[in-house]
N, C-alpha and C positions, 0 to 999 in steps of 0.2 A: 299755209302757202303767201299766200296772196300778206300779211301782214310782216312776212318774212321780206318776201319782196322789195314793197315800200320802204320795211328798216331801211338794205343796201339802199337804195337808190337815193332815202337820204342822205348818206354816206358815200356816195360818187359825185350825187347834182345839186345845183342848189338849192338845199328846201324853201325857201320862199318863192322861190317860181312854180318847182316842184309841186305847192299847194291849189296851185290852180289849176290841174290837173281833177279832180273829182268833180267839180260844179261841172264843167266841160261833156268830163264822162257820164253822168246823168243825163244831162240834154239830149245824149244819142249822137253826139259830133260825131264821136267815131263812129261810122258806117259799115268798114270792113277792119279786118287783124287777122292774117292772112299766115300761117307759118311756113318760112322760106328758110330754102338752103344758109343753117348756120340763126336763124334769130329768124325777126317776125319779117309782116312786114303791114302800114293798114290803112284805112283812107279815113283822113277826119274830115270832115267842115267848119270851113270859117268862112270866113266873111265874105266869099266871092262863088261866085258861083259854080266852079269846077275845087270838087277838094283837095285836099294836099295827100300827099305821100311823103307815111315816118317810116323810117324808113333802123328795126331797133337790130341790134347785134352779138353775143358774146366771142370773148375771147375764145374758141375752141380750143380743149386741154390737150396734149400734145398723149402721144402712146406712153408713152413711160407716164406722164400723170395721173393715162388711166389703170395701169400695171399700177404703180401705186395702189390706186383708190381701191379698188377692186381685190389688196392683198390686203387691203384693211379694213374693205367690205363683208372679206372673209373669216377675217377672227372672228366674227364677233355672229354665230350660229341663227339671234334671233330674226338680226339686223339681214339678213339672209334670208332665211324665212317668211321672213314678212315682205318679201321681196316678189319671187318667188309664189308670193299669194293673189299677185300683183297691187301692192300698199308697198308707199312710202312710207320708212323708217322718220318717225315723229324728229330722233337723234340725228338721224346721217350726215348731217355737217362735225359730226366727229371725226368720221372715216376720212370727208375732206380734210377734215385737217390735220392728220397722223400723218395722212401721205403726201402735207404740206401745196395743197390748192385750197380755193376755195369753189363751193358749189354755187354761191352769191355771188355777184360780184361785189372785190371787195378797194377796183380803184377806179375812178375814170379811164387808164387809158386797157381798162376790159372788157367796156360800152365803147361799140363801131353805133352812133343813135345821129343823125340824116332829118331836115324836113322840106319840104319843099317851098314851104311856106321864104316871107321875105322878111319874119322876126329875127333876127341878130341874135338876138340871146340866146345862150349857152340852151337854154331850155328856156324852148316854145310853149307855149301853152296842150299845144295840140302834141308834141310827144308826148307833153304829164298825163295828160287826157291818157293816150294806149299805156301810159304803162301803172297807168291804174285799174283797165280793161286784158288787160296782160296780167299783171297781179288776179284779177278772180280769175281764170285760163286755170291760171298757179295748183287754185280750190280745187282746179277741176282734174284736172289732170296737171299734180307734179311728176311725172314724165316727163312734164317741158320740159325741164328744169334739166335734165340728160340730154334730151336732142336739141340743144341751143348748146350744151359743152360741145357735142360730137362725136352722141352714140346716140343706138334708140335705144328705150329700155331693150326690151329683140339683140342685142347688140351687149350690155349688162348683163340682163339673164345667164347666156348663154356662156359671154365668163364667167361669170359665182357656181356653173355649174361641169366649167373645165375644172376649174379649183378644183369644184371637189370630187370631179371625179378622177382626178390628180390625186389628189392631200390619202381617200379613201383603201384601207391594204387591199390588196389581189381577193378577191371571193366576195369583200365588204359590199353591204347595200347602198350608194352612193344614196344623194338625200333625198331624191324621186323614188325610190324604191321601199324608202327603209316607215 
């Protein structure tokens, strides 16, 4: 998931500036990264005594986009089984594509980024470092992608269960009872 995130960032940000991030991240300059509503907020130690604040938010998917994505997910029982078991399917991006949306940002306007540093560049080294630390978080918790796109894991799972129950013939066991 980390590699996919960085690849997406290389398409929506200036890659030359993004390349400044790994070294800064490895040096431990990102002193905090917390999930915030619709995004993340990080503190990054720069050259000044007080850490800079970096905010990154993804454009949330609209309810109709989530509905279309859940419908696409529900068409593949293996995806539903993986998700209900707490695992993110490796090819889940196909469901989002089938629904006409992207899981990962694919345009600059999918991201809202702000850094309190004085660097006027589109991607400062503080933002770049946060991108790499955030990428590592996706490896540990790929469901963070859902949350950043506007839905908690439980909401996605509840939506899938509801679709399964609605599709099950009367008296037939649903996926949880099978």
